[in-house]
C-alpha positions as CSV (number, residue, x, y, z in Angstrom):
1,X,0.2,-0.3,0.0
2,X,1.1,3.8,-0.9
3,X,1.4,6.1,1.9
4,X,-1.3,7.9,2.7
5,X,-2.3,11.7,4.0
6,X,-3.5,11.1,7.6
7,X,-6.6,13.7,7.0
8,X,-8.8,10.9,6.3
9,X,-7.9,8.5,9.1
10,X,-7.8,11.3,11.8
11,X,-11.0,12.3,10.7
12,X,-12.3,9.1,11.0
13,X,-10.6,8.5,14.6
14,X,-12.2,11.5,15.7
15,X,-15.5,10.2,14.8
16,X,-15.0,7.1,16.3
17,X,-13.4,8.2,19.5
18,X,-10.3,6.5,19.2
19,X,-6.6,7.7,18.4
20,X,-4.1,6.9,15.8
21,X,-0.9,6.5,17.4
22,X,2.1,8.6,15.8
23,X,5.5,6.9,16.5
24,X,8.9,8.6,15.9
25,X,11.4,6.7,14.0
26,X,15.2,7.0,14.7
27,X,16.2,4.2,12.1
28,X,15.6,1.2,10.3
29,X,15.0,-0.9,13.0
30,X,12.5,1.4,14.4
31,X,10.8,1.6,11.6
32,X,10.5,-1.8,10.7
33,X,9.2,-2.0,14.3
34,X,6.4,0.5,13.9
35,X,5.0,-1.2,10.7
36,X,5.2,-4.6,12.4
37,X,3.4,-3.7,15.1
38,X,0.9,-1.6,13.3
39,X,0.0,-4.4,10.8
40,X,-0.3,-7.3,13.7
41,X,-2.8,-5.0,15.1
42,X,-4.4,-4.1,11.8
43,X,-4.2,-0.6,12.6
44,X,-3.5,2.8,10.6
45,X,-0.4,4.2,12.1
46,X,1.7,7.5,11.6
47,X,5.6,7.3,11.4
48,X,7.1,10.7,12.1
49,X,10.5,11.8,12.0
50,X,11.8,14.8,13.9
51,X,14.1,17.3,12.2
52,X,17.3,16.3,13.6
53,X,16.2,12.3,13.5
54,X,15.9,12.8,9.5
55,X,19.0,14.3,9.3
56,X,20.8,11.4,11.2
57,X,19.0,9.1,8.8
58,X,20.4,10.4,6.0
59,X,18.1,13.5,5.2
60,X,14.2,13.3,4.3
61,X,14.6,11.6,0.9
62,X,15.9,8.8,2.5
63,X,13.6,8.4,5.0
64,X,10.7,8.8,2.3
65,X,12.4,6.0,0.3
66,X,13.0,3.7,3.5
67,X,9.4,3.7,4.6
68,X,8.3,3.3,1.2
69,X,10.4,0.5,0.5
70,X,9.6,-1.3,3.6
71,X,5.8,-0.9,2.9
72,X,6.5,-3.1,0.0
73,X,9.0,-5.4,1.2
74,X,7.2,-6.1,4.2
75,X,3.8,-6.4,2.5
76,X,2.2,-3.8,4.8
77,X,-1.4,-3.6,4.0
78,X,-2.5,-0.8,6.8
79,X,-2.8,2.9,6.1
80,X,0.3,4.4,6.6
81,X,1.1,8.0,6.8
82,X,4.8,9.6,6.8
83,X,4.7,12.8,9.0
84,X,7.2,15.6,9.8
85,X,7.1,16.1,13.2
86,X,7.8,20.1,14.8
87,X,9.0,20.8,11.2
88,X,10.4,24.3,10.5
89,X,8.8,26.6,7.9
90,X,11.3,25.5,5.3
91,X,11.6,22.0,6.4
92,X,7.8,21.5,6.0
93,X,7.8,23.1,2.3
94,X,10.8,20.6,1.8
95,X,9.0,17.2,3.0
96,X,5.9,18.3,1.1
97,X,7.9,18.3,-2.3
98,X,10.0,15.4,-1.7
99,X,6.8,12.8,-0.6
100,X,6.2,13.1,2.8
101,X,2.5,12.7,2.9
102,X,1.8,14.8,6.1
103,X,3.7,17.7,7.9
104,X,3.8,19.5,11.0
105,X,4.7,23.5,10.8
106,X,5.4,24.4,14.4
107,X,5.4,28.0,14.2
108,X,4.3,28.0,18.1
109,X,7.7,29.9,19.0
110,X,7.1,32.6,16.8
111,X,5.0,35.5,17.2
112,X,1.2,34.5,16.9
113,X,0.4,36.5,13.5
114,X,3.8,34.8,12.2
115,X,2.5,31.6,13.1
116,X,-1.0,31.9,11.4
117,X,0.9,33.4,8.3
118,X,3.2,30.8,7.8
119,X,0.4,28.1,8.5
120,X,-1.8,29.3,5.8
121,X,1.3,29.0,3.5
122,X,2.0,25.9,4.1
123,X,-1.6,24.6,4.0
124,X,-2.0,26.0,0.5
125,X,0.9,24.3,-0.4
126,X,0.4,21.0,1.1
127,X,-3.3,20.7,0.4
128,X,-2.3,20.9,-3.6
129,X,-0.4,18.1,-3.1
130,X,-2.8,16.2,-1.3
131,X,-0.4,16.1,2.0
132,X,-2.3,16.9,5.4
133,X,-1.1,19.4,8.2
134,X,-0.9,19.8,11.8
135,X,0.0,23.2,13.5
136,X,0.3,23.8,17.1
137,X,-0.5,26.8,19.5
138,X,0.7,26.9,23.1
139,X,4.1,25.1,22.9
140,X,4.3,21.9,24.4
141,X,6.7,21.5,27.6
142,X,9.9,20.0,27.5
143,X,12.5,20.1,24.4
144,X,11.9,18.9,20.6
145,X,15.0,19.7,18.3
146,X,16.2,22.7,20.1
147,X,12.6,24.0,20.5
148,X,11.7,24.4,24.6
149,X,8.3,24.9,25.9
150,X,7.3,24.8,29.5
151,X,4.2,22.9,29.2
152,X,1.5,26.5,28.9
153,X,-2.3,26.1,28.2
154,X,-3.0,27.1,24.8
155,X,-5.6,29.8,24.6
156,X,-8.8,29.0,22.8
157,X,-9.2,31.9,21.0
158,X,-5.8,31.4,19.1
159,X,-6.8,27.6,18.8
160,X,-9.8,28.5,16.6
161,X,-8.0,31.3,14.9
162,X,-5.3,28.5,13.6
163,X,-8.1,25.8,13.1
164,X,-9.8,28.4,10.8
165,X,-6.8,28.6,8.7
166,X,-7.6,25.2,7.1
167,X,-5.0,23.0,9.0
168,X,-6.4,19.0,9.4
169,X,-5.4,18.6,13.0
170,X,-4.1,21.1,15.8
171,X,-1.7,20.6,18.4
172,X,-2.6,22.4,21.5
173,X,-0.7,22.9,25.0
174,X,-3.0,21.5,27.7
175,X,0.1,20.5,30.1
176,X,1.6,17.8,28.4
177,X,5.5,17.9,27.8
178,X,7.9,16.2,25.6
179,X,10.1,13.5,27.3
180,X,10.0,11.8,30.7
181,X,7.3,13.1,33.4
182,X,8.2,14.5,36.6
183,X,7.3,13.4,39.9
184,X,5.4,16.6,40.2
185,X,3.5,16.9,36.7
186,X,-0.1,17.8,37.5
187,X,-1.7,15.9,35.1
188,X,-3.4,17.0,31.5
189,X,-5.7,20.0,31.8
190,X,-9.2,18.7,30.6
191,X,-10.8,21.8,31.5
192,X,-8.9,23.5,28.7
193,X,-8.9,20.5,26.5
194,X,-12.8,20.7,26.2
195,X,-12.7,24.6,25.7
196,X,-10.6,24.1,23.0
197,X,-12.7,21.3,21.4
198,X,-15.6,23.3,21.6
199,X,-14.1,26.1,19.6
200,X,-12.5,24.0,16.7
201,X,-15.7,22.4,15.0
202,X,-14.8,18.8,15.6
203,X,-10.9,19.1,14.2
204,X,-8.9,16.4,15.3
205,X,-6.8,17.5,17.9
206,X,-3.1,16.0,18.9
207,X,-1.7,15.1,22.1
208,X,2.1,15.2,22.1
209,X,4.5,14.0,24.4
210,X,2.2,10.9,24.8
211,X,5.2,9.0,26.6
212,X,4.2,8.4,30.3
213,X,0.5,9.7,30.3
214,X,-1.2,7.1,32.5
215,X,-4.2,5.3,30.3
216,X,-6.9,7.0,32.2
217,X,-5.7,10.4,31.3
218,X,-5.1,9.2,27.7
219,X,-8.4,7.6,27.3
220,X,-10.2,10.7,28.9
221,X,-8.2,13.1,26.0
222,X,-9.5,10.8,23.5
223,X,-13.1,11.0,24.4
224,X,-12.9,14.8,24.4
225,X,-11.0,15.1,20.8
226,X,-7.5,14.0,20.9
227,X,-7.2,11.7,17.6
228,X,-3.5,11.7,17.3
229,X,-1.1,10.7,20.2
230,X,2.9,10.8,19.6
231,X,5.2,8.4,21.2
232,X,8.7,8.7,21.1
233,X,10.3,8.7,24.7
234,X,8.5,5.3,25.6
235,X,10.4,3.5,22.4
236,X,13.7,5.0,23.5
237,X,13.2,3.6,26.8
238,X,12.3,-0.2,26.0
239,X,15.0,0.0,23.2
240,X,17.8,0.8,25.8
241,X,16.5,-1.4,28.4
242,X,16.2,-4.6,26.0
243,X,19.8,-3.6,24.4
244,X,21.2,-3.4,28.0
245,X,20.0,-6.5,29.5
246,X,21.3,-8.5,26.1
247,X,24.5,-7.0,27.0
248,X,24.6,-7.2,30.9
249,X,24.0,-10.7,30.3
250,X,26.6,-11.4,28.1
251,X,24.8,-12.4,25.0
252,X,26.9,-10.4,22.8
253,X,30.2,-12.1,23.7
254,X,28.4,-15.7,22.7
255,X,29.4,-16.8,19.2
256,X,28.3,-14.2,16.9
257,X,26.0,-12.1,19.4
258,X,28.0,-8.9,18.3
259,X,26.4,-8.9,15.1
260,X,24.2,-5.8,14.7
261,X,21.5,-7.9,13.4
262,X,21.7,-9.7,17.0
263,X,22.8,-7.1,19.0
264,X,19.6,-5.0,18.2
265,X,16.9,-7.7,18.1
266,X,16.1,-7.3,21.4
267,X,15.2,-3.6,21.3
268,X,13.2,-3.7,18.1
269,X,10.8,-6.5,19.1
270,X,10.5,-4.2,22.5
271,X,9.3,-1.4,20.3
272,X,7.2,-3.6,18.3
273,X,5.4,-4.6,21.5
274,X,5.4,-1.2,22.9
275,X,3.7,0.0,19.5
276,X,0.8,-2.7,20.1
277,X,0.1,-2.1,23.5
278,X,-0.1,2.0,23.0
279,X,-2.3,1.0,19.9
280,X,-4.7,-1.2,22.1
281,X,-4.5,1.9,24.7
282,X,-5.6,4.4,21.8
283,X,-8.5,2.3,20.4
284,X,-7.1,1.8,16.8
285,X,-7.0,-1.9,16.8
286,X,-8.6,-3.3,14.1
287,X,-9.3,0.1,12.4
288,X,-7.3,-0.1,9.0
């Protein structure tokens, strides 16, 4: 199956009161694991690359070819969107041109007027090529490719203005953060999420920083309109833990256990299992 826009899959998720998992990839193993987990769960999925991860993997064109080729070679039949996560303006435009089927333009660190102006331009160029667009209002806590947010709450009026630009889905700060959640985290602000949902006319909403949010909060957020949930840190954590266990048990010293295909296998399988578990959490199993 060819890569698809995320617009329809998230519209269906919003209407069906489930969410699609958007899993960041960092290498070949991650990409295979995400695809395998989605296929085994019969779930639509979004594979995301941050700007930094795409550069690490060899560039945006490399990422497009890798995902497209794996879909073919792995006989993937579930809908897959390739999405740019937290893209700067120029990066979003580049990804639209070279084959990404969805992009996030993140202008949340700019003055709001500039954020709106550039969002409108990204939407026009993306929709002309059938590419879906995500934008952000109210920066998400933590750090993502050098953009640092403290987890402030998005202004519903700004959310409405951004929604009205024609974007396909909206990321809004509701107390969520990137990375691991601190012990003193107070949880998601559902009152603000409800206010945002009320003024954005059924627009699919996006929950960034999905790693570490308790299941009950995830499911309540979905009930209030969240249709896309980003997961990255948890995949990194389980991959690292499984790889550490393999090495600490000395398996890399047994025979050809140092072969990267063997060395990276436990971590890769751990990502597959996490993807499948999160798909269960999000309610998208058998929604392909």
